PDB file of N, CA, C and O in Angstrom:
ATOM      1  N   MET A   1       0.846  -1.185   0.000  1.00  0.00           N
ATOM      2  CA  MET A   1       0.000   0.000   0.000  1.00  0.00           C
ATOM      3  C   MET A   1       0.885   1.240   0.000  1.00  0.00           C
ATOM      4  O   MET A   1       1.861   1.321   0.746  1.00  0.00           O
ATOM      5  N   LEU A   2       0.536   2.193  -0.835  1.00  0.00           N
ATOM      6  CA  LEU A   2       1.261   3.456  -0.891  1.00  0.00           C
ATOM      7  C   LEU A   2       0.513   4.518  -0.104  1.00  0.00           C
ATOM      8  O   LEU A   2      -0.714   4.499  -0.013  1.00  0.00           O
ATOM      9  N   ALA A   3       1.266   5.431   0.456  1.00  0.00           N
ATOM     10  CA  ALA A   3       0.642   6.540   1.173  1.00  0.00           C
ATOM     11  C   ALA A   3      -0.015   7.481   0.168  1.00  0.00           C
ATOM     12  O   ALA A   3       0.522   7.692  -0.919  1.00  0.00           O
ATOM     13  N   PRO A   4      -1.164   8.047   0.513  1.00  0.00           N
ATOM     14  CA  PRO A   4      -1.813   9.010  -0.382  1.00  0.00           C
ATOM     15  C   PRO A   4      -0.885  10.205  -0.633  1.00  0.00           C
ATOM     16  O   PRO A   4      -0.198  10.673   0.275  1.00  0.00           O
ATOM     17  N   THR A   5      -0.877  10.675  -1.848  1.00  0.00           N
ATOM     18  CA  THR A   5      -0.001  11.797  -2.190  1.00  0.00           C
ATOM     19  C   THR A   5      -0.746  13.123  -2.287  1.00  0.00           C
ATOM     20  O   THR A   5      -0.129  14.184  -2.189  1.00  0.00           O
ATOM     21  N   ASP A   6      -2.053  13.078  -2.478  1.00  0.00           N
ATOM     22  CA  ASP A   6      -2.832  14.308  -2.579  1.00  0.00           C
ATOM     23  C   ASP A   6      -3.152  14.846  -1.193  1.00  0.00           C
ATOM     24  O   ASP A   6      -3.465  14.086  -0.276  1.00  0.00           O
ATOM     25  N   GLY A   7      -3.071  16.149  -1.051  1.00  0.00           N
ATOM     26  CA  GLY A   7      -3.448  16.776   0.207  1.00  0.00           C
ATOM     27  C   GLY A   7      -4.945  16.707   0.421  1.00  0.00           C
ATOM     28  O   GLY A   7      -5.714  16.576  -0.531  1.00  0.00           O
ATOM     29  N   CYS A   8      -5.352  16.795   1.665  1.00  0.00           N
ATOM     30  CA  CYS A   8      -6.777  16.696   1.993  1.00  0.00           C
ATOM     31  C   CYS A   8      -7.595  17.822   1.361  1.00  0.00           C
ATOM     32  O   CYS A   8      -8.775  17.638   1.062  1.00  0.00           O
ATOM     33  N   SER A   9      -6.987  18.966   1.160  1.00  0.00           N
ATOM     34  CA  SER A   9      -7.749  20.080   0.584  1.00  0.00           C
ATOM     35  C   SER A   9      -8.189  19.796  -0.847  1.00  0.00           C
ATOM     36  O   SER A   9      -9.132  20.420  -1.332  1.00  0.00           O
ATOM     37  N   THR A  10      -7.527  18.869  -1.530  1.00  0.00           N
ATOM     38  CA  THR A  10      -7.935  18.541  -2.899  1.00  0.00           C
ATOM     39  C   THR A  10      -9.265  17.804  -2.932  1.00  0.00           C
ATOM     40  O   THR A  10      -9.877  17.685  -3.993  1.00  0.00           O
ATOM     41  N   LEU A  11      -9.721  17.307  -1.786  1.00  0.00           N
ATOM     42  CA  LEU A  11     -10.988  16.583  -1.730  1.00  0.00           C
ATOM     43  C   LEU A  11     -12.187  17.493  -1.484  1.00  0.00           C
ATOM     44  O   LEU A  11     -13.333  17.052  -1.556  1.00  0.00           O
ATOM     45  N   LEU A  12     -11.920  18.760  -1.196  1.00  0.00           N
ATOM     46  CA  LEU A  12     -13.017  19.684  -0.916  1.00  0.00           C
ATOM     47  C   LEU A  12     -13.774  20.015  -2.199  1.00  0.00           C
ATOM     48  O   LEU A  12     -13.177  20.225  -3.255  1.00  0.00           O
ATOM     49  N   ALA A  13     -15.067  20.057  -2.086  1.00  0.00           N
ATOM     50  CA  ALA A  13     -15.908  20.392  -3.242  1.00  0.00           C
ATOM     51  C   ALA A  13     -15.662  21.838  -3.669  1.00  0.00           C
ATOM     52  O   ALA A  13     -15.469  22.719  -2.831  1.00  0.00           O
ATOM     53  N   ASP A  14     -15.671  22.067  -4.964  1.00  0.00           N
ATOM     54  CA  ASP A  14     -15.442  23.418  -5.481  1.00  0.00           C
ATOM     55  C   ASP A  14     -16.460  24.414  -4.941  1.00  0.00           C
ATOM     56  O   ASP A  14     -16.129  25.575  -4.699  1.00  0.00           O
ATOM     57  N   ARG A  15     -17.702  23.960  -4.750  1.00  0.00           N
ATOM     58  CA  ARG A  15     -18.750  24.883  -4.283  1.00  0.00           C
ATOM     59  C   ARG A  15     -18.453  25.422  -2.897  1.00  0.00           C
ATOM     60  O   ARG A  15     -18.967  26.479  -2.531  1.00  0.00           O
ATOM     61  N   TRP A  16     -17.636  24.727  -2.113  1.00  0.00           N
ATOM     62  CA  TRP A  16     -17.305  25.190  -0.769  1.00  0.00           C
ATOM     63  C   TRP A  16     -16.361  26.388  -0.813  1.00  0.00           C
ATOM     64  O   TRP A  16     -16.197  27.079   0.193  1.00  0.00           O
ATOM     65  N   ARG A  17     -15.753  26.638  -1.939  1.00  0.00           N
ATOM     66  CA  ARG A  17     -14.861  27.789  -2.067  1.00  0.00           C
ATOM     67  C   ARG A  17     -15.645  29.073  -2.372  1.00  0.00           C
ATOM     68  O   ARG A  17     -15.125  30.176  -2.205  1.00  0.00           O
ATOM     69  N   ASP A  18     -16.880  28.925  -2.815  1.00  0.00           N
ATOM     70  CA  ASP A  18     -17.712  30.075  -3.149  1.00  0.00           C
ATOM     71  C   ASP A  18     -18.438  30.573  -1.905  1.00  0.00           C
ATOM     72  O   ASP A  18     -18.903  29.765  -1.101  1.00  0.00           O
ATOM     73  N   PRO A  19     -18.543  31.889  -1.734  1.00  0.00           N
ATOM     74  CA  PRO A  19     -19.295  32.404  -0.591  1.00  0.00           C
ATOM     75  C   PRO A  19     -20.783  32.115  -0.750  1.00  0.00           C
ATOM     76  O   PRO A  19     -21.302  32.059  -1.865  1.00  0.00           O
ATOM     77  N   VAL A  20     -21.451  31.934   0.366  1.00  0.00           N
ATOM     78  CA  VAL A  20     -22.908  31.782   0.352  1.00  0.00           C
ATOM     79  C   VAL A  20     -23.492  33.192   0.363  1.00  0.00           C
ATOM     80  O   VAL A  20     -23.250  33.953   1.300  1.00  0.00           O
ATOM     81  N   PRO A  21     -24.252  33.545  -0.660  1.00  0.00           N
ATOM     82  CA  PRO A  21     -24.753  34.923  -0.740  1.00  0.00           C
ATOM     83  C   PRO A  21     -25.774  35.227   0.358  1.00  0.00           C
ATOM     84  O   PRO A  21     -26.499  34.349   0.824  1.00  0.00           O
ATOM     85  N   SER A  22     -25.804  36.464   0.741  1.00  0.00           N
ATOM     86  CA  SER A  22     -26.779  36.930   1.717  1.00  0.00           C
ATOM     87  C   SER A  22     -28.154  36.982   1.066  1.00  0.00           C
ATOM     88  O   SER A  22     -28.273  37.071  -0.156  1.00  0.00           O
ATOM     89  N   ALA A  23     -29.165  36.928   1.880  1.00  0.00           N
ATOM     90  CA  ALA A  23     -30.528  37.101   1.375  1.00  0.00           C
ATOM     91  C   ALA A  23     -30.712  38.551   0.940  1.00  0.00           C
ATOM     92  O   ALA A  23     -29.941  39.432   1.319  1.00  0.00           O
ATOM     93  N   VAL A  24     -31.733  38.775   0.149  1.00  0.00           N
ATOM     94  CA  VAL A  24     -32.022  40.110  -0.372  1.00  0.00           C
ATOM     95  C   VAL A  24     -33.331  40.598   0.249  1.00  0.00           C
ATOM     96  O   VAL A  24     -34.304  39.850   0.347  1.00  0.00           O
ATOM     97  N   ILE A  25     -33.338  41.857   0.664  1.00  0.00           N
ATOM     98  CA  ILE A  25     -34.581  42.446   1.179  1.00  0.00           C
ATOM     99  C   ILE A  25     -35.433  42.859  -0.013  1.00  0.00           C
ATOM    100  O   ILE A  25     -35.022  43.670  -0.843  1.00  0.00           O
ATOM    101  N   GLU A  26     -36.610  42.292  -0.076  1.00  0.00           N
ATOM    102  CA  GLU A  26     -37.543  42.618  -1.158  1.00  0.00           C
ATOM    103  C   GLU A  26     -38.382  43.829  -0.759  1.00  0.00           C
ATOM    104  O   GLU A  26     -38.444  44.201   0.413  1.00  0.00           O
ATOM    105  N   ASP A  27     -39.016  44.426  -1.739  1.00  0.00           N
ATOM    106  CA  ASP A  27     -39.921  45.547  -1.476  1.00  0.00           C
ATOM    107  C   ASP A  27     -41.313  45.134  -1.918  1.00  0.00           C
ATOM    108  O   ASP A  27     -41.700  45.326  -3.071  1.00  0.00           O
ATOM    109  N   ASN A  28     -42.066  44.556  -0.971  1.00  0.00           N
ATOM    110  CA  ASN A  28     -43.427  44.095  -1.259  1.00  0.00           C
ATOM    111  C   ASN A  28     -44.485  45.111  -0.856  1.00  0.00           C
ATOM    112  O   ASN A  28     -45.682  44.838  -0.952  1.00  0.00           O
ATOM    113  N   GLY A  29     -44.047  46.285  -0.406  1.00  0.00           N
ATOM    114  CA  GLY A  29     -44.994  47.304   0.007  1.00  0.00           C
ATOM    115  C   GLY A  29     -45.258  47.332   1.504  1.00  0.00           C
ATOM    116  O   GLY A  29     -45.822  48.299   2.015  1.00  0.00           O
ATOM    117  N   ASP A  30     -44.861  46.292   2.207  1.00  0.00           N
ATOM    118  CA  ASP A  30     -45.053  46.238   3.659  1.00  0.00           C
ATOM    119  C   ASP A  30     -43.682  46.047   4.300  1.00  0.00           C
ATOM    120  O   ASP A  30     -43.165  44.930   4.309  1.00  0.00           O
ATOM    121  N   PRO A  31     -43.076  47.116   4.841  1.00  0.00           N
ATOM    122  CA  PRO A  31     -41.730  47.012   5.390  1.00  0.00           C
ATOM    123  C   PRO A  31     -41.582  45.938   6.472  1.00  0.00           C
ATOM    124  O   PRO A  31     -40.562  45.251   6.531  1.00  0.00           O
ATOM    125  N   ALA A  32     -42.581  45.795   7.312  1.00  0.00           N
ATOM    126  CA  ALA A  32     -42.491  44.780   8.375  1.00  0.00           C
ATOM    127  C   ALA A  32     -42.439  43.379   7.770  1.00  0.00           C
ATOM    128  O   ALA A  32     -41.644  42.540   8.194  1.00  0.00           O
ATOM    129  N   LEU A  33     -43.291  43.136   6.780  1.00  0.00           N
ATOM    130  CA  LEU A  33     -43.295  41.837   6.108  1.00  0.00           C
ATOM    131  C   LEU A  33     -41.977  41.610   5.367  1.00  0.00           C
ATOM    132  O   LEU A  33     -41.429  40.507   5.379  1.00  0.00           O
ATOM    133  N   ASP A  34     -41.478  42.660   4.725  1.00  0.00           N
ATOM    134  CA  ASP A  34     -40.201  42.540   4.008  1.00  0.00           C
ATOM    135  C   ASP A  34     -39.087  42.094   4.943  1.00  0.00           C
ATOM    136  O   ASP A  34     -38.287  41.227   4.592  1.00  0.00           O
ATOM    137  N   TRP A  35     -39.032  42.682   6.126  1.00  0.00           N
ATOM    138  CA  TRP A  35     -37.986  42.315   7.084  1.00  0.00           C
ATOM    139  C   TRP A  35     -38.189  40.904   7.623  1.00  0.00           C
ATOM    140  O   TRP A  35     -37.224  40.174   7.848  1.00  0.00           O
ATOM    141  N   GLN A  36     -39.443  40.523   7.829  1.00  0.00           N
ATOM    142  CA  GLN A  36     -39.707  39.158   8.289  1.00  0.00           C
ATOM    143  C   GLN A  36     -39.270  38.139   7.235  1.00  0.00           C
ATOM    144  O   GLN A  36     -38.624  37.143   7.561  1.00  0.00           O
ATOM    145  N   LEU A  37     -39.618  38.385   5.992  1.00  0.00           N
ATOM    146  CA  LEU A  37     -39.232  37.477   4.910  1.00  0.00           C
ATOM    147  C   LEU A  37     -37.712  37.445   4.736  1.00  0.00           C
ATOM    148  O   LEU A  37     -37.125  36.399   4.461  1.00  0.00           O
ATOM    149  N   PHE A  38     -37.091  38.613   4.903  1.00  0.00           N
ATOM    150  CA  PHE A  38     -35.631  38.665   4.830  1.00  0.00           C
ATOM    151  C   PHE A  38     -35.010  37.811   5.932  1.00  0.00           C
ATOM    152  O   PHE A  38     -34.070  37.058   5.677  1.00  0.00           O
ATOM    153  N   GLY A  39     -35.523  37.922   7.141  1.00  0.00           N
ATOM    154  CA  GLY A  39     -34.989  37.140   8.260  1.00  0.00           C
ATOM    155  C   GLY A  39     -35.106  35.647   8.017  1.00  0.00           C
ATOM    156  O   GLY A  39     -34.182  34.892   8.322  1.00  0.00           O
ATOM    157  N   ILE A  40     -36.219  35.224   7.477  1.00  0.00           N
ATOM    158  CA  ILE A  40     -36.414  33.804   7.160  1.00  0.00           C
ATOM    159  C   ILE A  40     -35.424  33.366   6.080  1.00  0.00           C
ATOM    160  O   ILE A  40     -34.786  32.320   6.200  1.00  0.00           O
ATOM    161  N   ALA A  41     -35.301  34.170   5.030  1.00  0.00           N
ATOM    162  CA  ALA A  41     -34.389  33.833   3.932  1.00  0.00           C
ATOM    163  C   ALA A  41     -32.933  33.834   4.404  1.00  0.00           C
ATOM    164  O   ALA A  41     -32.149  32.970   4.012  1.00  0.00           O
ATOM    165  N   GLN A  42     -32.576  34.808   5.251  1.00  0.00           N
ATOM    166  CA  GLN A  42     -31.199  34.891   5.753  1.00  0.00           C
ATOM    167  C   GLN A  42     -30.878  33.678   6.624  1.00  0.00           C
ATOM    168  O   GLN A  42     -29.754  33.176   6.592  1.00  0.00           O
ATOM    169  N   THR A  43     -31.839  33.208   7.392  1.00  0.00           N
ATOM    170  CA  THR A  43     -31.643  32.002   8.200  1.00  0.00           C
ATOM    171  C   THR A  43     -31.378  30.799   7.303  1.00  0.00           C
ATOM    172  O   THR A  43     -30.552  29.944   7.623  1.00  0.00           O
ATOM    173  N   GLY A  44     -32.081  30.742   6.189  1.00  0.00           N
ATOM    174  CA  GLY A  44     -31.835  29.663   5.232  1.00  0.00           C
ATOM    175  C   GLY A  44     -30.424  29.718   4.671  1.00  0.00           C
ATOM    176  O   GLY A  44     -29.771  28.684   4.529  1.00  0.00           O
ATOM    177  N   GLN A  45     -29.952  30.907   4.355  1.00  0.00           N
ATOM    178  CA  GLN A  45     -28.583  31.061   3.834  1.00  0.00           C
ATOM    179  C   GLN A  45     -27.558  30.673   4.898  1.00  0.00           C
ATOM    180  O   GLN A  45     -26.533  30.067   4.587  1.00  0.00           O
ATOM    181  N   LEU A  46     -27.839  31.023   6.152  1.00  0.00           N
ATOM    182  CA  LEU A  46     -26.945  30.649   7.241  1.00  0.00           C
ATOM    183  C   LEU A  46     -26.906  29.131   7.398  1.00  0.00           C
ATOM    184  O   LEU A  46     -25.845  28.556   7.639  1.00  0.00           O
ATOM    185  N   ASN A  47     -28.055  28.486   7.262  1.00  0.00           N
ATOM    186  CA  ASN A  47     -28.084  27.019   7.329  1.00  0.00           C
ATOM    187  C   ASN A  47     -27.231  26.398   6.227  1.00  0.00           C
ATOM    188  O   ASN A  47     -26.532  25.414   6.468  1.00  0.00           O
ATOM    189  N   ILE A  48     -27.283  26.957   5.031  1.00  0.00           N
ATOM    190  CA  ILE A  48     -26.472  26.455   3.922  1.00  0.00           C
ATOM    191  C   ILE A  48     -24.989  26.637   4.236  1.00  0.00           C
ATOM    192  O   ILE A  48     -24.195  25.720   4.026  1.00  0.00           O
ATOM    193  N   ALA A  49     -24.611  27.801   4.733  1.00  0.00           N
ATOM    194  CA  ALA A  49     -23.200  28.063   5.058  1.00  0.00           C
ATOM    195  C   ALA A  49     -22.713  27.130   6.160  1.00  0.00           C
ATOM    196  O   ALA A  49     -21.602  26.607   6.081  1.00  0.00           O
ATOM    197  N   ASN A  50     -23.530  26.920   7.180  1.00  0.00           N
ATOM    198  CA  ASN A  50     -23.140  26.020   8.265  1.00  0.00           C
ATOM    199  C   ASN A  50     -23.021  24.578   7.789  1.00  0.00           C
ATOM    200  O   ASN A  50     -22.120  23.858   8.221  1.00  0.00           O
ATOM    201  N   ARG A  51     -23.914  24.150   6.909  1.00  0.00           N
ATOM    202  CA  ARG A  51     -23.841  22.800   6.354  1.00  0.00           C
ATOM    203  C   ARG A  51     -22.555  22.615   5.554  1.00  0.00           C
ATOM    204  O   ARG A  51     -21.867  21.604   5.694  1.00  0.00           O
ATOM    205  N   ASP A  52     -22.237  23.603   4.714  1.00  0.00           N
ATOM    206  CA  ASP A  52     -21.028  23.518   3.905  1.00  0.00           C
ATOM    207  C   ASP A  52     -19.781  23.465   4.781  1.00  0.00           C
ATOM    208  O   ASP A  52     -18.857  22.703   4.500  1.00  0.00           O
ATOM    209  N   LYS A  53     -19.753  24.264   5.833  1.00  0.00           N
ATOM    210  CA  LYS A  53     -18.604  24.290   6.727  1.00  0.00           C
ATOM    211  C   LYS A  53     -18.458  22.935   7.424  1.00  0.00           C
ATOM    212  O   LYS A  53     -17.354  22.396   7.502  1.00  0.00           O
ATOM    213  N   ALA A  54     -19.544  22.393   7.923  1.00  0.00           N
ATOM    214  CA  ALA A  54     -19.496  21.092   8.593  1.00  0.00           C
ATOM    215  C   ALA A  54     -19.048  19.991   7.627  1.00  0.00           C
ATOM    216  O   ALA A  54     -18.257  19.124   8.000  1.00  0.00           O
ATOM    217  N   ASP A  55     -19.546  20.021   6.394  1.00  0.00           N
ATOM    218  CA  ASP A  55     -19.144  19.027   5.392  1.00  0.00           C
ATOM    219  C   ASP A  55     -17.661  19.131   5.077  1.00  0.00           C
ATOM    220  O   ASP A  55     -16.983  18.113   4.939  1.00  0.00           O
ATOM    221  N   ALA A  56     -17.155  20.343   4.961  1.00  0.00           N
ATOM    222  CA  ALA A  56     -15.735  20.533   4.651  1.00  0.00           C
ATOM    223  C   ALA A  56     -14.864  20.022   5.793  1.00  0.00           C
ATOM    224  O   ALA A  56     -13.863  19.346   5.554  1.00  0.00           O
ATOM    225  N   ILE A  57     -15.233  20.338   7.023  1.00  0.00           N
ATOM    226  CA  ILE A  57     -14.457  19.874   8.175  1.00  0.00           C
ATOM    227  C   ILE A  57     -14.480  18.351   8.254  1.00  0.00           C
ATOM    228  O   ILE A  57     -13.445  17.735   8.507  1.00  0.00           O
ATOM    229  N   GLU A  58     -15.634  17.740   8.042  1.00  0.00           N
ATOM    230  CA  GLU A  58     -15.732  16.278   8.062  1.00  0.00           C
ATOM    231  C   GLU A  58     -14.860  15.652   6.973  1.00  0.00           C
ATOM    232  O   GLU A  58     -14.188  14.650   7.214  1.00  0.00           O
ATOM    233  N   THR A  59     -14.870  16.236   5.790  1.00  0.00           N
ATOM    234  CA  THR A  59     -14.057  15.707   4.693  1.00  0.00           C
ATOM    235  C   THR A  59     -12.575  15.737   5.048  1.00  0.00           C
ATOM    236  O   THR A  59     -11.871  14.751   4.834  1.00  0.00           O
ATOM    237  N   VAL A  60     -12.097  16.844   5.583  1.00  0.00           N
ATOM    238  CA  VAL A  60     -10.687  16.964   5.940  1.00  0.00           C
ATOM    239  C   VAL A  60     -10.342  15.994   7.075  1.00  0.00           C
ATOM    240  O   VAL A  60      -9.292  15.354   7.035  1.00  0.00           O
ATOM    241  N   GLU A  61     -11.202  15.879   8.075  1.00  0.00           N
ATOM    242  CA  GLU A  61     -10.926  14.961   9.188  1.00  0.00           C
ATOM    243  C   GLU A  61     -10.871  13.514   8.720  1.00  0.00           C
ATOM    244  O   GLU A  61     -10.007  12.757   9.162  1.00  0.00           O
ATOM    245  N   ARG A  62     -11.777  13.118   7.834  1.00  0.00           N
ATOM    246  CA  ARG A  62     -11.757  11.743   7.312  1.00  0.00           C
ATOM    247  C   ARG A  62     -10.517  11.510   6.461  1.00  0.00           C
ATOM    248  O   ARG A  62      -9.942  10.422   6.489  1.00  0.00           O
ATOM    249  N   CYS A  63     -10.107  12.506   5.717  1.00  0.00           N
ATOM    250  CA  CYS A  63      -8.895  12.402   4.907  1.00  0.00           C
ATOM    251  C   CYS A  63      -7.671  12.255   5.800  1.00  0.00           C
ATOM    252  O   CYS A  63      -6.799  11.430   5.529  1.00  0.00           O
ATOM    253  N   GLU A  64      -7.603  13.044   6.854  1.00  0.00           N
ATOM    254  CA  GLU A  64      -6.474  12.952   7.775  1.00  0.00           C
ATOM    255  C   GLU A  64      -6.423  11.582   8.443  1.00  0.00           C
ATOM    256  O   GLU A  64      -5.338  11.033   8.636  1.00  0.00           O
ATOM    257  N   ALA A  65      -7.576  11.022   8.797  1.00  0.00           N
ATOM    258  CA  ALA A  65      -7.625   9.681   9.391  1.00  0.00           C
ATOM    259  C   ALA A  65      -7.149   8.636   8.380  1.00  0.00           C
ATOM    260  O   ALA A  65      -6.437   7.701   8.743  1.00  0.00           O
ATOM    261  N   ARG A  66      -7.538   8.791   7.121  1.00  0.00           N
ATOM    262  CA  ARG A  66      -7.089   7.882   6.060  1.00  0.00           C
ATOM    263  C   ARG A  66      -5.572   7.930   5.918  1.00  0.00           C
ATOM    264  O   ARG A  66      -4.917   6.893   5.820  1.00  0.00           O
ATOM    265  N   ASP A  67      -5.022   9.137   5.909  1.00  0.00           N
ATOM    266  CA  ASP A  67      -3.572   9.293   5.767  1.00  0.00           C
ATOM    267  C   ASP A  67      -2.830   8.733   6.976  1.00  0.00           C
ATOM    268  O   ASP A  67      -1.774   8.117   6.830  1.00  0.00           O
ATOM    269  N   ARG A  68      -3.382   8.946   8.167  1.00  0.00           N
ATOM    270  CA  ARG A  68      -2.767   8.431   9.392  1.00  0.00           C
ATOM    271  C   ARG A  68      -2.729   6.907   9.364  1.00  0.00           C
ATOM    272  O   ARG A  68      -1.716   6.304   9.718  1.00  0.00           O
ATOM    273  N   ALA A  69      -3.833   6.277   8.943  1.00  0.00           N
ATOM    274  CA  ALA A  69      -3.893   4.820   8.859  1.00  0.00           C
ATOM    275  C   ALA A  69      -2.888   4.293   7.836  1.00  0.00           C
ATOM    276  O   ALA A  69      -2.245   3.269   8.064  1.00  0.00           O
ATOM    277  N   ALA A  70      -2.756   4.982   6.730  1.00  0.00           N
ATOM    278  CA  ALA A  70      -1.794   4.547   5.702  1.00  0.00           C
ATOM    279  C   ALA A  70      -0.360   4.647   6.235  1.00  0.00           C
ATOM    280  O   ALA A  70       0.450   3.748   6.014  1.00  0.00           O
ATOM    281  N   ARG A  71      -0.053   5.738   6.934  1.00  0.00           N
ATOM    282  CA  ARG A  71       1.298   5.889   7.502  1.00  0.00           C
ATOM    283  C   ARG A  71       1.587   4.808   8.538  1.00  0.00           C
ATOM    284  O   ARG A  71       2.690   4.263   8.578  1.00  0.00           O
ATOM    285  N   GLU A  72       0.605   4.498   9.370  1.00  0.00           N
ATOM    286  CA  GLU A  72       0.794   3.464  10.386  1.00  0.00           C
ATOM    287  C   GLU A  72       1.057   2.111   9.737  1.00  0.00           C
ATOM    288  O   GLU A  72       1.911   1.352  10.195  1.00  0.00           O
ATOM    289  N   GLN A  73       0.328   1.816   8.679  1.00  0.00           N
ATOM    290  CA  GLN A  73       0.521   0.535   7.998  1.00  0.00           C
ATOM    291  C   GLN A  73       1.894   0.488   7.330  1.00  0.00           C
ATOM    292  O   GLN A  73       2.535  -0.563   7.316  1.00  0.00           O
ATOM    293  N   LEU A  74       2.350   1.598   6.782  1.00  0.00           N
ATOM    294  CA  LEU A  74       3.643   1.620   6.096  1.00  0.00           C
ATOM    295  C   LEU A  74       4.823   1.543   7.052  1.00  0.00           C
ATOM    296  O   LEU A  74       5.894   1.072   6.671  1.00  0.00           O
ATOM    297  N   THR A  75       4.647   1.996   8.285  1.00  0.00           N
ATOM    298  CA  THR A  75       5.768   2.028   9.221  1.00  0.00           C
ATOM    299  C   THR A  75       5.801   0.821  10.155  1.00  0.00           C
ATOM    300  O   THR A  75       6.724   0.708  10.961  1.00  0.00           O
ATOM    301  N   ARG A  76       4.822  -0.084  10.074  1.00  0.00           N
ATOM    302  CA  ARG A  76       4.849  -1.291  10.906  1.00  0.00           C
ATOM    303  C   ARG A  76       5.957  -2.220  10.432  1.00  0.00           C
ATOM    304  O   ARG A  76       6.301  -2.230   9.250  1.00  0.00           O
ATOM    305  N   PRO A  77       6.510  -2.992  11.342  1.00  0.00           N
ATOM    306  CA  PRO A  77       7.463  -4.016  10.904  1.00  0.00           C
ATOM    307  C   PRO A  77       6.777  -4.984   9.940  1.00  0.00           C
ATOM    308  O   PRO A  77       5.583  -5.252  10.073  1.00  0.00           O
ATOM    309  N   TRP A  78       7.515  -5.498   8.987  1.00  0.00           N
ATOM    310  CA  TRP A  78       6.942  -6.332   7.939  1.00  0.00           C
ATOM    311  C   TRP A  78       6.232  -7.562   8.495  1.00  0.00           C
ATOM    312  O   TRP A  78       5.270  -8.032   7.887  1.00  0.00           O
ATOM    313  N   TRP A  79       6.674  -8.097   9.632  1.00  0.00           N
ATOM    314  CA  TRP A  79       6.050  -9.301  10.182  1.00  0.00           C
ATOM    315  C   TRP A  79       4.698  -9.006  10.821  1.00  0.00           C
ATOM    316  O   TRP A  79       3.995  -9.943  11.199  1.00  0.00           O
ATOM    317  N   ARG A  80       4.311  -7.754  10.955  1.00  0.00           N
ATOM    318  CA  ARG A  80       3.016  -7.403  11.519  1.00  0.00           C
ATOM    319  C   ARG A  80       2.023  -6.958  10.448  1.00  0.00           C
ATOM    320  O   ARG A  80       0.947  -6.459  10.777  1.00  0.00           O
ATOM    321  N   LEU A  81       2.359  -7.125   9.213  1.00  0.00           N
ATOM    322  CA  LEU A  81       1.475  -6.686   8.127  1.00  0.00           C
ATOM    323  C   LEU A  81       0.246  -7.583   7.999  1.00  0.00           C
ATOM    324  O   LEU A  81      -0.754  -7.167   7.414  1.00  0.00           O
ATOM    325  N   TRP A  82       0.299  -8.795   8.530  1.00  0.00           N
ATOM    326  CA  TRP A  82      -0.857  -9.713   8.375  1.00  0.00           C
ATOM    327  C   TRP A  82      -1.532  -9.962   9.661  1.00  0.00           C
ATOM    328  O   TRP A  82      -2.513 -10.704   9.709  1.00  0.00           O
TER     329      TRP A  82
END
């Protein structure tokens, strides 16, 4: 078994590099309603950003565990490989 050569950051999805856009305040004629709808939409955008961050951290942690396991297997004495 060979140790992985790619860094963990290469496994991150391209979309995680893009910022999550803020919600937009609409003008529906009722300022109170506009702000309420904005708050709901902004919460949705925050949920997307938090999901992306959690997914990225999980991906890197799993990659690091994979690399650690590969290094441990490569550095064991040959008689312990089986």
